[in-house]
N, C-alpha and C positions, 0 to 999 in steps of 0.2 A: 587717734581714736584708736580704741584699741577691736573693734568690731563693727561690721554694719552689713547692714541687710536691706532687702527691697521689697516693696510691697506695692504693685501698682504704681502709682506716680510716688510713693512714699520710701524715703530712704530712712532707716532709723541707724544712727552712728552712736555709740556707746564710748563715752569720754571716760569710764571707769567700769570695772566690774564689780558686782554684788558685795566679793571679798573686800574689795577696796573701801567700798562704803561703809561696811562694817567697820573696818580699821578705821576709817577717819571719824566714824563715830565715837567707837571706843576710846580715839585718842583724844577727842573734844571733850565728852563725858568725863573722862578720868581727870584733865586738865582743870575744867570747869568746876567740878564738883570739889576739887580739891584746894578750892581759893578762898582766901578768908570770906569774901562776902561771892557766894556760890553762884554762876552763873551757866546757862546754859545756850546755844548759838540757835537762834529762831529759824533757819535752814531746817533744822530736823522736824518742825512743825508738817512739814509736806509729805508726808504719805499719801497714799490715795483716800484714805479717810482725812486727813487733815486737810487734803486739796477739796475734799467736798464741801468741809465746812467753812473754808474761807468764802467758798464762793457763794455759799448760804448768808455768811459776815456782809458780803457785797451787796445784798439785797435787805438788809435790814434797814429800818428808818432813820437809824442814829447815826448810820455810815453814810455820811454825805461824800466821802473822797470819791466813791466808784460811779454814783448818777451825776457829780459834778464834771470829774474828768473824761466820763463820756460825751455829755453837753457841749464839752471845749473842743474835744475830737471831732464831734457832728458837725460842729461850726467851721473847724477849721482845714478838715481832710482835703475837700474838693481844690480848695486854690493851693495849698501846700503842694498836694500832687500833681497837679496842673503845672505849677511852677517847676518844680524840682523835677520831676518824671523818673522814680525810683522804680527800677526793675523788680527788686528783691526787697521783701521786708525783713528783717531779722529781730528776733524778740527774745530778751533776757526773762525767765521765769512768767512761762508763756500762759502756764494754768489750761484754762478752757478756752482763751484766746477772744473771749465774748466781746471787749472794746476792739481788738484787731481788727474785728471784722468791719468796722466804720472806714480804717484804712483801706484793708483788703477790697471793699466793696469800691470805694474812691480809685483806687489803681485798676482796679476791671474797668471801672467805666469810662478812664482816661485811656485805655488799652496798652498799659504800660504792664501790668501785672504777669509775673513769669515763675517768681519763686517764694517761697516763704520758710525763713529756717527759725523754728521754736526751739528755745534752749530750757530744760528744765528739770528737776532732779526725778518727777514722776513719771517713769516708764506708761503706767496705765493712761495717765491723762493724756500725755503727750501723742499715745497710738491714738486713744479715742477720738481727740480733737482733730490729727491729721486726716482720720478717714472721713469725719466729718466733712474739712474743710474741702476736698478732695472733689468731694459730692457736691459742696454748694457753687463752687468756681472751677469749670471745665476746664480743663488743660494747665491747670495750677499744679506746680510741683513743690512737694513738700519734703525739705531735708530734716528730719528730727534730730536732734542732738539731746542725749541724756548724759546729764552731767551738772555739774556745780559751777553755776553762772560767774559766781567767783574767779573762775580762773582767766574771765574776760572773753575775748572774742575768740572762736575756734578757726582753724584756718579755712578761709572764704575762697570757694572757687564760683561762685553764685554769681550771676550777672551784675552788673552794677547801671548805673548808680545804686548803691544801698541805702535804705532808711532802717536805721538802726534805733529799736523802742525798749526803754525799760520803764512800763507805765507803773501805775498806781503809787505808791510812798516808799516802797521798797528801800530807795538810797537811804531814806531816812533811819532804817534799821540799821547802818552801818555808823561806826565812830567817825569823827571828822578823817583820822587817819585813814582808816579802812577804806571810805569812800575816797578819798585822794588817790589811794592806791588801785581800786577798781576802776576808776574812770581813766585813768592813766592807761590802765590794760585795754580799756576799750579806744581810748584815742591813737594808742600806738598800733590797732590792728586795722584803724581805718582808712581808706584811701581818699585820695584829695576829693573825689567827685561823692564822697559819703556823707549822709547827714545823721546825727543822733540827736533822738528826742525824748526828754526825761521827766517824767513827772515829780513834781513836788508839793508836798503838803505844806500850806503856809500859815503863818503865826495868826492863831485866832481868840476866841472868848475859850478859856479853858474850862467851862461848863459845856461846853460842845463838845470839845474833846474829851472831856470825861466820859461824857455820855456815848460817844463813839465805840468806846473802849470796855463800857461797862455796860451793855445792850441789857434791855429788861428780861429778854427771852434767854439769855444767857448763853448763847451760842459763843460767843469769843469766851467765855470761861470754859466751854470744852474744848475750844480751838487749842487753849493754851494748856490745859490739862493732857492732851494727845499727847504732846512730847514725850511724857511719862509712860503712854503706852508703847510708844516706839520703843523708848528705852528697855521696855520690859519683854518685849517682842524679840526686838533684834541682839540684847544683851544680857539675855537672861535675869532683868529686874525683877525687883518685890515690891515696887511702888503701890500702895493704893490710892486709887485716886479718889477716894471719900476722905482722906484725911490730910489734902491739900484744896486750898483756896485759890481761885483766882484774886489776883489783887492789881490792880492798876491806878496810877493816878499821874499827873500833870508837872513835870518838877520844871517853874519858871526860870529857875538859875542857870540850867541846862539847855531851855529851851526844847523839851523833849517830853514825850510819854514814856512812862517806866511801867514794863508788865512784869509782874513776880507770881508765884506760886508761893504760897506761906503753909507752912506746915502747922495742922490744927494742933497737935501734941505732940510730946517727943517721942521720938522712934527712933530706929536703925533700921535702915534699907538696905540691904544687899543687893550687891551687882555681879553677878554670876562669873560673867566671862572676863571681868577686867579685876576679880579678887579684890573688889571693894566692899566695904559698909562705911553707908555715909549715914552720919547721927545726925539729927535735926532736936534743936530746942523748940519748944512752944513760940510759935510765931515767926520762927526762922524761914528766911525765904530764898528761894534762888531767882534771880533775875533771868528771865526767859528772853526778853527783846525791849530795845529802846526804839521809839520811832519820833527820830528829830524832826522838828518845824523850823522852816526856813523863810526868809525875805529874800526878795527880790534880787537886794543885793547880796546877801549870804550865798545865795545858789549860785549865782553869776562869780563870784568869788572862788567858791567850790571849784566850779567847772575850769576857771581861767587856771587855777593850781595844777590842773590835771593836763594842760595842752589843748583846752577845747576851748572856741571862742565862740560864743553865745550872739545869733543872731536876732532871734526874737524871744519873748516869754508872752505865753499866751493866758489868760487866766478867765475866771467866769467874774460877772459884775461884783459879786461880794466878795470878791477876792480869797476866797477857801482855799481855791488849789490853783496848781498851774502848770504848763507845758513850757518847759524851757527847749529849744532849737538850736543846735549847734554844729559846730563843722570841726575840724582838727586844724590847729593853729599852724599856718607854714613854718617850715624849718624844724 
């Protein structure tokens, strides 16, 4: 950690300075927009505006993931906590921690809750959430980590056993190689008594998937376009968001949603701080996100390849979404 500060029961640690974030963004944008098939990394959606837009997406009627995952958590949290009795909850990509409260409340009811460690790229969202949680859960200590969760688990001094969670379908944003590497970093930082709970979106009717990423209110479109606003603000880009259109579809061969930004016209976009002029043809796209969909078998195989032994997979009755519970494999 490069810096650390405390506010009441909240400790805020930064994995990287603002300059490092901009440097990483600049390098990723330069690389991604230089490829024959242009791409941007989805982690850059999540500035304060992007985080707020994603919270709106989670409330949309088309977006089944959040309400389904919440229902599963509501069902399993009391028994899971009572059986394993974790003292610390660690969360990757925590956002506003709405679903997380189901686990925190179960830990509080069981008398085991001591510490929460959220890891997120948005300082504003982390601090706001941490302040809310220490008010809601008296005696809770929050160790907020500002940084890229792709780095895996930060060094943890929090009391164990620890329950480490990666909710939503964010693991689907990684390619198979990226997901395996990330999960290996997670498992390597786990203790023998630690548990890992992973949210996985399951294969389903493509029409349902299409609707989830093309909502009628256009919130997902605004979320997608927000990455261009981040580049404009941080790197001196000159993207006109009105000249790009959100374009998302399900690729059945790869079993993934692909989210793009399509140029509506021929245009050249300068990005001042990296000295780049990006030329787009009409209809040319930037891939901004993939969201891979899993079966129980493919999810278990992915975790096994990363040194994680799946103990159980919990799902809803419609098999729309699942949570996989795992331990680090011995040896």
